[in-house]
C-alpha positions in Angstrom: 39.1 -12.0 -107.7 36.9 -9.5 -105.9 37.5 -11.3 -102.6 41.3 -11.3 -103.3 41.3 -7.6 -103.9 39.3 -7.0 -100.8 41.8 -9.0 -98.8 44.9 -7.3 -100.3 43.5 -3.7 -99.9 44.3 -3.3 -96.2 47.8 -4.5 -96.8 48.4 -1.8 -99.5 47.0 0.9 -97.2 49.1 -0.3 -94.3 52.3 0.0 -96.3 51.7 3.5 -97.5 50.3 2.4 -100.9 53.1 0.0 -101.8 52.2 -3.6 -102.5 53.8 -6.1 -100.0 55.7 -9.1 -101.1 54.6 -12.7 -100.4 57.2 -13.1 -97.7 56.0 -9.9 -96.0 52.4 -11.2 -96.2 53.4 -14.6 -94.7 55.4 -13.0 -91.9 52.4 -10.8 -91.0 50.3 -13.8 -90.0 50.4 -14.3 -86.2 49.9 -17.9 -85.1 48.6 -18.7 -81.6 51.4 -19.4 -79.1 52.8 -22.8 -78.8 52.8 -25.1 -75.7 56.2 -23.8 -74.3 55.3 -20.2 -75.1 52.0 -20.6 -73.3 53.8 -22.1 -70.3 56.2 -19.2 -70.2 53.4 -16.7 -70.4 51.6 -18.4 -67.5 54.8 -18.6 -65.5 55.2 -14.9 -65.7 51.8 -14.4 -64.1 52.2 -13.3 -60.5 49.8 -15.8 -59.0 51.4 -18.7 -60.9 54.9 -17.6 -60.0 54.0 -17.3 -56.4 52.8 -20.9 -56.3 55.9 -22.1 -58.1 58.0 -20.3 -55.5 56.0 -22.0 -52.7 56.8 -25.4 -54.4 60.5 -24.6 -54.6 60.5 -23.5 -50.9 58.8 -26.8 -50.0 61.4 -28.7 -52.0 64.3 -26.9 -50.2 62.6 -27.6 -46.8 62.2 -31.3 -47.7 65.9 -31.4 -48.6 66.8 -29.9 -45.2 64.6 -32.3 -43.2 65.9 -35.4 -44.9 69.5 -34.0 -45.0 69.5 -34.5 -48.7 73.2 -33.5 -49.0 74.2 -36.7 -47.2 73.7 -40.2 -48.6 71.3 -42.2 -46.4 72.4 -44.8 -43.9 70.9 -47.9 -45.5 71.7 -50.8 -43.1 69.2 -52.3 -40.7 69.5 -55.2 -38.4 68.2 -58.5 -39.6 68.8 -57.9 -43.3 71.2 -60.1 -45.2 73.8 -58.4 -47.4 74.5 -59.9 -50.8 78.2 -59.3 -50.6 80.9 -58.6 -48.0 80.7 -55.1 -46.5 84.1 -53.5 -46.1 85.1 -50.2 -44.6 85.2 -47.3 -47.1 87.5 -45.3 -44.9 89.5 -45.5 -41.7 87.5 -45.1 -38.5 87.5 -46.0 -34.9 85.2 -47.8 -32.6 85.1 -47.8 -28.8 86.5 -51.0 -27.2 83.9 -51.4 -24.5 85.8 -54.1 -22.7 89.0 -52.1 -22.7 87.1 -49.0 -21.6 85.5 -50.8 -18.8 88.9 -52.1 -17.6 90.3 -48.6 -17.8 87.5 -47.2 -15.8 87.9 -49.9 -13.1 91.6 -49.1 -13.0 90.9 -45.4 -12.7 88.5 -46.1 -9.9 91.1 -48.2 -8.0 93.8 -45.6 -8.5 91.7 -42.6 -7.6 93.1 -40.3 -4.9 91.8 -41.0 -1.4 90.3 -38.1 0.5 91.3 -37.6 4.2 90.1 -35.2 6.9 92.9 -33.5 8.7 92.8 -33.1 12.5 95.9 -31.1 13.6 95.1 -31.3 17.4 97.2 -34.4 18.2 100.3 -32.8 16.6 99.7 -29.5 18.5 99.5 -31.5 21.7 102.7 -33.3 20.9 104.4 -30.0 20.1 103.2 -28.5 23.4 104.4 -31.6 25.4 107.9 -31.3 23.7 108.1 -27.6 24.5 107.2 -28.1 28.1 109.6 -31.0 28.5 112.5 -28.9 27.1 111.7 -25.9 29.2 111.5 -28.1 32.3 114.9 -29.6 31.6 116.6 -26.3 30.9 115.3 -24.9 34.1 117.6 -27.3 36.1 121.1 -26.0 36.8 122.8 -29.4 36.5 121.9 -32.7 35.1 121.6 -34.0 38.7 118.8 -31.5 39.3 117.0 -32.5 36.1 114.6 -35.3 35.4 117.0 -38.0 34.0 114.2 -40.1 32.5 113.1 -37.1 30.5 116.7 -36.3 29.5 117.2 -39.8 28.3 114.2 -39.4 25.9 116.2 -36.5 24.2 119.5 -38.4 23.8 119.9 -41.3 21.3 119.4 -44.7 22.7 122.6 -46.8 23.4 123.5 -49.4 20.9 123.4 -53.1 21.9 126.4 -53.8 24.1 127.6 -50.2 24.2 128.8 -48.8 27.5 126.9 -45.8 28.9 128.7 -42.4 28.7 130.7 -41.1 31.6 128.8 -38.8 34.0 131.1 -35.9 33.3 130.6 -36.3 29.5 126.9 -36.7 29.9 126.8 -33.6 32.2 128.8 -31.6 29.6 126.3 -32.6 26.9 123.4 -31.4 29.1 125.1 -28.1 29.8 125.7 -27.4 26.2 122.1 -28.3 25.4 120.9 -26.1 28.3 123.1 -23.2 27.3 121.6 -23.2 23.7 118.1 -23.0 25.0 118.5 -20.7 28.1 117.6 -17.0 28.0 114.6 -15.2 26.8 115.9 -14.8 23.2 116.9 -18.4 22.9 113.6 -19.6 24.3 111.6 -17.4 21.9 113.8 -18.6 19.0 113.3 -22.2 20.1 109.5 -21.9 20.2 109.4 -20.2 16.8 111.6 -22.9 15.3 109.6 -25.7 16.9 106.3 -24.3 15.6 107.8 -23.9 12.1 109.1 -27.4 12.1 105.7 -28.8 13.1 103.6 -26.5 10.8 103.8 -28.5 7.5 102.7 -31.7 9.4 99.9 -29.8 11.1 98.7 -28.6 7.7 99.2 -31.8 5.7 98.7 -34.4 8.5 100.3 -37.6 9.3 99.6 -41.3 8.3 100.9 -44.2 10.2 100.5 -46.6 7.2 99.8 -46.2 3.5 96.6 -47.5 1.8 96.6 -50.9 0.2 97.5 -51.2 -3.5 93.9 -51.7 -4.7 92.4 -49.1 -2.3 93.6 -45.9 -4.1 96.4 -43.8 -5.4 99.8 -44.6 -3.8 101.5 -41.4 -4.8 99.0 -38.6 -3.8 96.0 -38.0 -1.6 93.6 -35.2 -1.0 93.3 -33.5 2.3 90.7 -31.1 3.8 90.2 -29.5 7.2 87.0 -29.3 9.2 86.6 -25.6 8.6 87.0 -26.0 4.8 85.3 -29.3 3.8 85.2 -28.4 0.0 88.8 -27.2 -0.2 90.6 -30.4 -1.2 94.4 -30.0 -1.3 96.6 -32.5 -3.0 99.4 -33.9 -0.9 102.2 -36.3 -1.7 102.0 -39.6 0.1 105.7 -39.3 1.1 105.0 -36.0 2.9 102.4 -37.5 5.2 103.7 -41.0 5.9 105.5 -41.2 9.2 107.8 -44.1 8.3 111.1 -43.7 10.0 110.4 -40.1 10.7 112.9 -38.8 8.3 110.6 -36.1 7.1 110.2 -34.7 10.6 114.0 -35.0 11.2 114.7 -33.0 8.0 112.1 -30.3 9.1 113.7 -30.0 12.5 117.2 -29.8 11.0 116.1 -27.0 8.7 114.4 -25.0 11.4 117.2 -25.5 14.0 120.1 -24.8 11.7 121.2 -21.8 13.7 124.9 -22.3 14.8 124.0 -22.2 18.5 121.3 -24.8 18.0 123.4 -26.9 15.6 126.4 -27.0 17.9 124.3 -28.3 20.8 122.6 -30.9 18.5 119.1 -29.5 19.4 117.4 -30.9 16.3 118.7 -34.4 17.0 117.6 -34.2 20.6 114.2 -33.0 19.7 113.8 -35.7 17.0 114.8 -38.4 19.5 112.0 -37.3 21.8 109.2 -37.1 19.1 110.2 -40.2 17.1 108.4 -42.6 19.4 105.4 -40.4 19.7 105.1 -39.9 16.0 104.6 -43.7 15.5 101.4 -43.4 17.6 100.1 -40.1 16.1 97.7 -40.4 13.1 95.9 -37.1 12.2 94.3 -38.1 8.9 91.0 -39.9 8.7 89.6 -41.4 5.5 86.4 -39.8 4.3 84.3 -42.5 2.5 81.8 -40.2 0.9 84.2 -37.8 -0.7 86.5 -40.7 -1.6 83.7 -42.5 -3.5 82.9 -39.2 -5.2 86.5 -39.0 -6.3 86.5 -42.5 -7.6 83.3 -41.9 -9.7 84.8 -38.7 -11.1 88.0 -40.5 -12.0 85.9 -43.3 -13.6 83.9 -40.8 -15.6 87.0 -38.9 -16.7 88.4 -41.9 -18.5 88.4 -41.5 -22.3 87.0 -44.4 -24.3 89.5 -46.9 -25.5 89.3 -46.9 -29.3 89.8 -49.7 -31.7 90.8 -48.7 -35.3 89.5 -50.2 -38.5 91.4 -49.6 -41.7 89.9 -48.9 -45.1 89.1 -52.1 -46.9 88.8 -54.1 -43.6 85.7 -56.5 -43.6 82.9 -55.3 -41.4 80.1 -57.9 -42.3 80.1 -61.1 -44.3 77.8 -61.9 -47.1 74.9 -64.2 -46.5 74.7 -63.5 -42.7 72.0 -61.3 -41.2 73.3 -58.1 -39.8 73.3 -58.0 -36.0 72.6 -54.9 -33.9 76.4 -54.7 -33.1 77.3 -54.8 -36.8 74.8 -52.1 -37.6 76.3 -49.9 -34.9 79.8 -50.5 -36.4 78.5 -49.7 -39.9 77.0 -46.5 -38.4 80.4 -45.4 -37.2 81.9 -46.1 -40.6 79.1 -44.1 -42.2 79.7 -41.1 -39.9 83.5 -41.2 -40.7 82.7 -41.4 -44.4 80.4 -38.3 -44.1 83.1 -36.4 -42.3 85.4 -36.9 -45.2 83.0 -35.6 -47.9 84.1 -32.6 -49.8 81.6 -29.6 -49.9 81.1 -30.0 -53.6 79.8 -33.5 -53.2 77.3 -32.3 -50.6 76.1 -29.3 -52.7 75.7 -31.4 -55.8 73.7 -34.1 -54.0 71.5 -31.6 -52.2 70.8 -29.7 -55.5 69.8 -33.0 -57.1 67.4 -33.7 -54.3 65.9 -30.2 -54.5 65.4 -30.5 -58.3 63.8 -33.9 -58.0 61.4 -32.9 -55.3 60.6 -29.6 -57.0 59.8 -31.4 -60.2 57.6 -33.9 -58.3 55.7 -31.0 -56.6 55.3 -29.2 -60.0 53.9 -32.4 -61.5 51.4 -32.6 -58.7 50.5 -29.0 -59.3 49.9 -29.6 -63.0 47.6 -32.5 -62.2 45.7 -30.2 -59.8 45.5 -27.5 -62.5 43.5 -29.8 -64.7 41.8 -32.2 -62.3 41.6 -30.6 -58.8 41.8 -26.9 -58.9 40.6 -26.4 -55.3 44.0 -26.4 -53.5 45.6 -24.2 -56.2 42.9 -21.5 -55.9 43.8 -20.8 -52.3 47.4 -19.9 -51.4 46.6 -20.7 -47.7 45.3 -24.2 -48.6 48.2 -24.9 -51.0 50.7 -23.8 -48.3 49.0 -26.0 -45.8 49.3 -29.0 -48.1 52.9 -28.4 -48.8 53.7 -28.0 -45.1 51.9 -31.3 -44.4 54.0 -32.9 -47.1 57.3 -31.7 -45.6 56.2 -32.7 -42.1 55.2 -36.1 -43.4 58.6 -36.7 -45.0 60.3 -35.5 -41.8 58.2 -37.8 -39.6 58.8 -40.7 -42.0 62.5 -40.2 -41.8 62.5 -40.0 -38.1 60.2 -43.0 -37.7 62.4 -45.1 -40.0 65.0 -45.5 -37.3 66.1 -49.1 -36.9 64.3 -49.4 -33.5 60.9 -48.4 -35.1 60.8 -48.8 -38.9 57.4 -47.1 -38.8 57.9 -44.8 -41.8 54.6 -46.2 -43.2 52.5 -44.5 -40.6 52.9 -40.8 -41.6 52.7 -41.7 -45.3 49.4 -43.5 -44.8 48.0 -40.7 -42.7 48.8 -38.1 -45.4 47.4 -40.3 -48.1 44.1 -40.9 -46.3 43.9 -37.2 -45.3 44.2 -36.1 -48.9 41.7 -38.7 -50.0 39.2 -37.5 -47.4 39.8 -33.8 -48.1 40.0 -33.9 -51.9 40.1 -36.8 -54.4 41.5 -40.3 -54.2 43.4 -39.7 -57.4 45.2 -36.7 -55.9 45.9 -38.8 -52.7 47.5 -41.6 -54.8 49.7 -39.1 -56.7 50.8 -37.4 -53.5 51.4 -40.7 -51.8 53.6 -41.9 -54.7 55.6 -38.7 -54.6 56.2 -38.7 -50.9 56.9 -42.5 -51.0 59.6 -41.9 -53.6 61.2 -39.1 -51.5 61.1 -41.2 -48.3 62.6 -44.2 -50.1 65.5 -42.0 -51.4 65.9 -40.4 -47.9 66.2 -43.7 -45.9 67.6 -46.1 -48.5 65.3 -48.8 -47.1 67.7 -51.3 -45.8 70.4 -52.2 -48.3 72.3 -50.7 -51.2 70.2 -51.0 -54.2 67.1 -51.7 -52.2 65.6 -48.3 -52.7 63.3 -49.2 -55.6 61.7 -52.2 -53.8 61.3 -50.0 -50.8 59.5 -47.4 -52.9 57.3 -50.0 -54.4 56.2 -51.2 -51.0 55.6 -47.8 -49.6 53.7 -46.8 -52.7 51.6 -49.9 -52.7 50.5 -49.7 -49.1 49.7 -46.0 -49.3 47.8 -46.4 -52.6 45.7 -49.2 -51.1 44.9 -47.0 -48.1 44.1 -44.0 -50.2 41.8 -45.9 -52.6 39.9 -47.7 -49.9 39.0 -44.7 -47.8 36.0 -43.8 -49.8 32.9 -42.7 -47.9 33.3 -43.0 -44.2 29.9 -44.0 -42.7 31.1 -46.0 -39.6 33.9 -45.5 -37.1 35.4 -48.9 -38.0 35.9 -48.0 -41.7 39.3 -46.4 -41.2 40.4 -49.4 -39.0 39.3 -51.7 -41.8 41.3 -49.6 -44.2 44.3 -50.0 -41.9 43.8 -53.7 -41.7 43.6 -54.1 -45.5 46.8 -51.9 -45.9 48.5 -53.9 -43.2 47.8 -57.2 -45.0 49.2 -55.7 -48.3 52.2 -54.3 -46.4 53.1 -57.7 -45.0 52.6 -59.6 -48.3 54.5 -57.0 -50.3 57.4 -56.9 -47.8 57.8 -60.7 -48.0 57.6 -60.7 -51.8 60.0 -57.9 -52.4 62.5 -59.2 -49.8 62.4 -62.6 -51.5 63.1 -61.0 -54.9 66.1 -59.2 -53.2 67.4 -62.7 -52.2 66.7 -62.2 -48.5 66.4 -65.6 -46.7 62.9 -66.5 -45.8 62.9 -67.1 -42.1 61.4 -65.9 -38.8 63.3 -62.6 -38.9 61.8 -61.7 -42.3 58.3 -62.8 -41.2 58.6 -60.7 -38.0 59.6 -57.7 -40.0 56.7 -58.2 -42.4 54.3 -58.5 -39.4 55.8 -55.3 -37.9 54.9 -53.4 -41.1 51.5 -54.9 -41.1 50.9 -53.8 -37.5 52.2 -50.3 -38.2 49.7 -50.0 -41.1 46.9 -51.1 -38.8 48.0 -48.6 -36.2 47.8 -45.9 -38.9 44.1 -46.8 -39.3 43.5 -46.4 -35.6 45.3 -43.1 -35.5 43.3 -41.8 -38.5 40.1 -42.7 -36.7 41.1 -40.5 -33.8 42.4 -37.6 -36.0 39.4 -37.6 -38.3 37.5 -34.7 -36.5 40.6 -32.5 -36.5 41.2 -33.2 -40.2 37.6 -32.3 -41.0 37.9 -29.0 -39.2 41.3 -28.3 -40.7 40.3 -28.8 -44.3 36.6 -27.8 -43.9 35.3 -31.1 -45.2 32.5 -33.4 -44.0 32.7 -37.2 -44.0 29.6 -39.3 -44.1 30.1 -40.2 -40.5 29.9 -36.6 -39.5 26.9 -36.0 -41.8 25.1 -38.9 -40.1 25.7 -37.4 -36.7 24.6 -33.9 -38.0 21.4 -35.3 -39.5 20.1 -36.5 -36.1 16.5 -35.3 -35.7 17.4 -34.3 -32.2 19.5 -31.4 -33.5 18.4 -28.2 -31.8 17.7 -26.4 -35.1 15.6 -29.2 -36.5 13.7 -29.5 -33.3 13.0 -25.7 -33.4 12.0 -26.0 -37.0 9.5 -28.7 -36.1 8.0 -26.6 -33.4 7.7 -23.3 -35.4 7.2 -24.5 -38.9 6.2 -28.2 -39.0 5.2 -28.0 -42.7 8.5 -26.6 -43.7 10.2 -29.4 -41.7 8.1 -32.0 -43.6 9.0 -30.3 -46.9 12.7 -30.5 -45.9 12.5 -34.2 -45.2 10.8 -34.9 -48.6 13.3 -32.8 -50.4 16.1 -34.6 -48.6 14.8 -38.0 -49.6 14.4 -37.2 -53.4 17.6 -35.1 -53.6 19.7 -37.9 -52.1 18.5 -40.4 -54.7 19.1 -37.9 -57.5 22.6 -37.1 -56.3 23.5 -40.7 -56.0 22.3 -41.3 -59.5 25.1 -39.1 -60.9 27.8 -40.1 -58.4 27.5 -37.0 -56.2 27.4 -37.1 -52.4 23.8 -38.0 -51.8 24.1 -37.9 -48.0 25.5 -34.4 -48.0 22.6 -33.3 -50.2 20.1 -35.0 -47.8 21.5 -33.4 -44.7 21.8 -30.0 -46.5 18.1 -30.4 -47.4 17.2 -30.9 -43.7 18.6 -27.4 -42.9 18.1 -25.6 -46.2 14.9 -23.7 -45.1 15.7 -23.2 -41.3 15.5 -19.5 -41.9 11.8 -19.8 -42.5 11.2 -20.5 -38.8 11.7 -16.9 -37.9 8.7 -15.8 -40.1 6.9 -19.1 -40.8 3.5 -17.5 -41.5 4.8 -15.7 -44.6 5.5 -19.1 -46.4 2.6 -20.8 -48.1 3.2 -24.3 -46.6 2.8 -23.0 -43.0 -0.3 -20.8 -43.6 -3.0 -23.4 -43.6 -6.5 -21.8 -43.5 -5.2 -18.5 -42.2 -5.2 -15.4 -44.3 -2.2 -14.8 -46.6 -0.1 -12.1 -45.0 1.3 -11.2 -48.4 -2.1 -9.8 -49.4 -1.3 -6.7 -47.3 2.2 -6.2 -48.8 3.4 -4.9 -52.1 5.2 -7.5 -54.3 8.7 -6.0 -53.7 8.2 -6.2 -49.9 7.0 -9.8 -50.1 10.0 -10.6 -52.2 12.3 -9.2 -49.5 10.6 -11.3 -46.9 10.9 -14.4 -48.9 14.5 -13.8 -49.8 15.4 -12.9 -46.2 15.0 -16.6 -45.2 18.3 -17.3 -46.8 20.2 -14.8 -44.8 18.4 -15.8 -41.6 19.2 -19.4 -42.3 22.9 -18.7 -42.8 23.0 -16.7 -39.6 21.3 -19.5 -37.7 23.6 -22.1 -39.2 26.7 -20.1 -38.2 25.3 -19.4 -34.7 24.9 -23.2 -34.2 28.3 -23.9 -35.9 27.1 -25.9 -38.8 29.9 -27.0 -41.1 30.7 -24.8 -44.0 29.6 -27.2 -46.7 26.1 -27.2 -45.2 26.1 -23.4 -45.1 27.2 -23.3 -48.7 24.2 -25.4 -49.7 21.9 -23.0 -47.7 23.3 -20.0 -49.6 23.3 -21.6 -53.1 20.1 -23.7 -53.2 18.1 -20.8 -54.8 21.1 -19.4 -56.8 20.1 -16.1 -58.5 16.7 -17.5 -59.5 13.7 -15.3 -59.9 10.9 -15.1 -57.3 8.4 -15.7 -60.1 5.1 -15.3 -58.3 5.8 -11.9 -56.9 7.6 -10.8 -60.0 4.4 -11.7 -62.0 2.2 -9.8 -59.5 4.5 -6.8 -59.8 4.3 -7.0 -63.6 0.5 -7.2 -63.6 0.3 -4.2 -61.3 2.6 -2.2 -63.6 0.6 -3.1 -66.6 -2.6 -2.1 -64.9 -1.1 1.2 -63.9 -0.3 3.3 -67.0 1.9 5.7 -64.8 3.8 2.8 -63.2 7.5 2.5 -63.9 9.2 -0.5 -65.4 9.6 -3.5 -63.1 13.3 -4.2 -62.3 13.7 -8.0 -62.6 16.9 -7.9 -60.4 14.9 -6.8 -57.4 13.0 -10.0 -57.6 16.0 -12.4 -57.7 17.8 -14.2 -54.9 21.2 -12.8 -54.1 23.0 -16.0 -55.0 25.6 -17.3 -55.5 24.6 -19.7 -58.1 25.2 -23.4 -57.3 29.0 -24.0 -57.2 28.8 -27.8 -56.9 26.7 -30.6 -58.3 25.2 -31.2 -54.9 23.9 -27.6 -54.7 22.4 -27.9 -58.2 20.6 -31.1 -57.2 19.3 -29.5 -54.1 18.0 -26.5 -56.1 16.1 -28.8 -58.5 14.7 -31.1 -55.8 13.5 -28.1 -53.7 11.8 -26.5 -56.8 10.1 -29.7 -58.1 8.9 -30.8 -54.6 7.3 -27.4 -54.0 5.8 -27.3 -57.4 4.5 -30.9 -57.4 2.2 -30.0 -54.4 0.2 -27.7 -56.7 -0.7 -30.6 -59.0 -4.3 -31.6 -58.7 -3.9 -35.0 -60.2 -0.2 -35.9 -59.9 0.0 -38.5 -62.7 3.4 -39.6 -63.8 3.2 -37.8 -67.1 2.3 -34.6 -65.4 5.1 -35.0 -62.9 7.6 -35.7 -65.7 6.4 -32.6 -67.6 6.7 -30.5 -64.5 10.2 -31.7 -63.7 11.3 -31.1 -67.3 9.8 -27.6 -67.4 11.5 -26.6 -64.1 14.9 -28.1 -65.1 14.8 -26.4 -68.5 13.9 -23.1 -66.9 16.8 -23.3 -64.4 19.2 -24.4 -67.2 18.2 -21.5 -69.5 18.3 -19.1 -66.6 22.0 -20.0 -66.2 21.7 -21.4 -62.7 23.9 -24.4 -63.5 26.7 -22.6 -65.3 29.1 -22.7 -62.3 28.1 -26.1 -60.9 30.0 -28.4 -63.3 26.7 -30.2 -64.1 26.6 -31.7 -67.6 23.4 -32.1 -69.8 23.7 -35.9 -69.4 23.8 -35.6 -65.6 20.9 -33.1 -65.7 18.7 -35.6 -67.6 19.7 -38.4 -65.1 18.7 -36.1 -62.2 15.3 -35.4 -63.9 14.6 -39.2 -64.2 15.5 -39.8 -60.6 13.3 -36.9 -59.4 10.4 -38.1 -61.6 10.7 -41.6 -60.1 10.9 -40.4 -56.5 7.9 -38.0 -56.9 5.9 -40.7 -58.7 6.5 -43.1 -55.8 5.4 -40.4 -53.3 2.2 -39.6 -55.2 1.4 -43.1 -56.3 -2.2 -44.1 -56.7 -4.0 -46.0 -54.0 -6.9 -48.5 -54.1 -10.2 -47.1 -52.9 -11.7 -49.5 -50.4 -15.6 -49.7 -50.2 -16.9 -48.1 -47.1 -17.5 -50.4 -44.2 -21.1 -50.9 -43.1 -22.0 -50.4 -39.5 -25.0 -51.8 -37.9 
C-alpha cells in the first residue's frame, strides 16, 4: 500500500491535486519506439539521409548506363529459340544485293567529266572569217577563188546540172553586197563570234560515250583556268551530229534581213559543216570522272526490304545465325521507336526502385556487419561509383561479339573481397549480377534467371576463393577455378533451357571459362592499384614489405640492434597469437618489425640498447624521461610516412601502446612526490601514451606481444608457470585499463591470445641440457 501511494503521489501533484483515471495513467506510459519508428528516426538524421541520397543517385546512374527505360535486346548468335520468332512491328531491312546493284548502276550512269579546249573552234572561226573577207574583196565571181566559193554553196545533188554562170554570179554578188562595207563587216564579225560562243564555252564532241561508260544525257565540263568549276552541259548541245545545233546558232545570229536575204547563214554553215566533223574540243578527264562515279555510288540510298508485323523472322529449333541476329536487331530498334513515353518512364522507374532497394539492402548489411564503408562518405561514394562503372562495362562487354560481361563483375567481386570482407563481396556480386542479367537479358526471352544464376555463381566462387594472397599465381588460380565453374554452369543451365548440346554450346562455355581466367590475370595486374586505392595490404605486399633489406630495417639494425632483435621476437610470437584468433598474423608480424623504428633516433635511452653503459635517464626527471620514451611513437610514424609505409602499418605503430601508462617513470615520479612533502600531486595523464587505443584486433595482439616480450626478459628463471602468470597479469592490466575497448576483442579471444603467447615464450625460454665440460689435455 505504501509503495502504491508513493507511485501515485507524483501523478496527483502533476494534475494539480486531482487524481488521474486509469486510462490517463495508462496513456502516460511511454514505450520505446518500434522498429519502423526507429527506422524513421534514423532516416531523418543528416548523415543517414545523405547516404540514402547517394544510393538513390547511384541507382539513377545505373538506370542511365543500362538504358533501363528500354527492354534489353536478348538475342545472340548460336542460341536456339524455343518457338518461332515473329516481327512485333513493321520494319525495314537493307537489301544488300539490291543496294549493290543500284550502286553499280549509279556508277555506270554517272556524268563524265571533260576538259574544254576552245582553241580549235577559235581557229575555225578565224579561218571562216578570213575566207569570207577574201571572197568579198573580189569584184566579180571571176576574180574570186572559185574553190573557196564552192565551199560556201550547197553541194550539187547527184545528177543535178550546175547552175548557169549568170545565176551563180548573181548569187555571189548578193552575198558580197550583204558583207561589203565597214558596218556590214563589223556586224558580220559580231554575229559570227556570237554564233560560235556557245560552242567555244561548252565544247564539241564528235561521238557520244558508250552506253555503259556514263550518263548519256548530260556531262560536266571545265576549262583549264577553272579546273574545279564543273558546269553541267546537255549531251545534245555538244554532239556535232549533223551540225544542226551550229546551223540553228548561225540562223539565229544572222537573222538580220540583209543577211537573211543573201542566205549568209546557209553559206557559212556549208563551209564549217565539214570542218566540224573533224573538230573535237572536249577531252575526257579520267581522275575527275572516277571521282564523280564514286560520289554517285556513295549517294545511292540503301534499297530497303519491308517486313510486316507477324512475319516470321526465325524458326524454332534452329540456332540463330549472325544475319538473323542483325535482322532481329532492326526489328528491336523499330519496336523501341514505337514505344510511348509512359512505357519508358514506368520501366525506368521500376529499374531505379529495384536497384535502389538492392543498394539499401547492401547498406543495411554493412550497418551491422561491415561499417567501414559507411563511416566514410568518400569511401562509400567510391564503392557506388565502382558499382555503376562495373554495370556499365558489363553491359558494354556483353555485346554479341564479346560476351565478356563476366570480367567486370569478377573484378569488382575480387576487389571488394580484398578490400573488405568476402561476405560483402558475395552480396555486392549478387546484386550487380542481378542488375546485369536484367540489363542484357542474357540470350533469350525468359533466360534472365539462368543468366543471373551463372553470373552469381561465377562471381561468388571468385569472391570466396580470393582469401589471403601470398603468391602472384593465387589470383590466376582463382580465375582458373571460376572459369571451370563458368563453363560447367553454362552447359548445365543451357541444357536446362533446352539448348541443343553441340559444338556451338561447348565453344560458348569455353569462351566464358576463358573470360573468367582472363579476369584472374587482369586482377593480378590491377592488384597494386587496388591496394593503393582502398588503402589495404595483401599478404603478397606484406611479404615484400617484410624483406630484411628494407632501408628502415637495415638502419634499425645498424643503430639499435637490440631493438631490432626485440622486434623480430615480437613479430614471431604476435603472428602466432593473431593466427590463433583468426586475425591477420602476417600483418601483425610485419607491423612488429617496424613498430619501434622510432627508437633508432635515440637508441641509448631505451634499456635494451644500453648494455653496460650508464643509464641516461638517471640525469633526467621522470616527466622528461617519459617524453623521451613516448617520442619514439611520433618519430616512428614520421619515419614510416617518409619512407611511404602503408597506412595499416602506420596505424599499428600509432596504436601498439594505446593510452597505456609508462609505469616505471610514473612510479619514480610518485616516489619522488611522496618523499617531497611540498611536491604537488602527480598527473597520471602526463605519463600516458597519446594513443589512440588499438582499433583492431591486430593492434591489440601487437600491444600484448610487445608488452609480454619486454617483461619476460626481466624474469630470472623463466619457468612456464612464471611466464603464464606474467602474461595473465599484463593482459588483465591492459584489459582493466580499457586498452581493448575499441579493438573488438572478446574475452574468449583474449584468453586464446594469452595461451598462444605463453606457448611461444615458453618455447623461446625452454630449458637446455647442461653438458659436462670437455677435458683438455
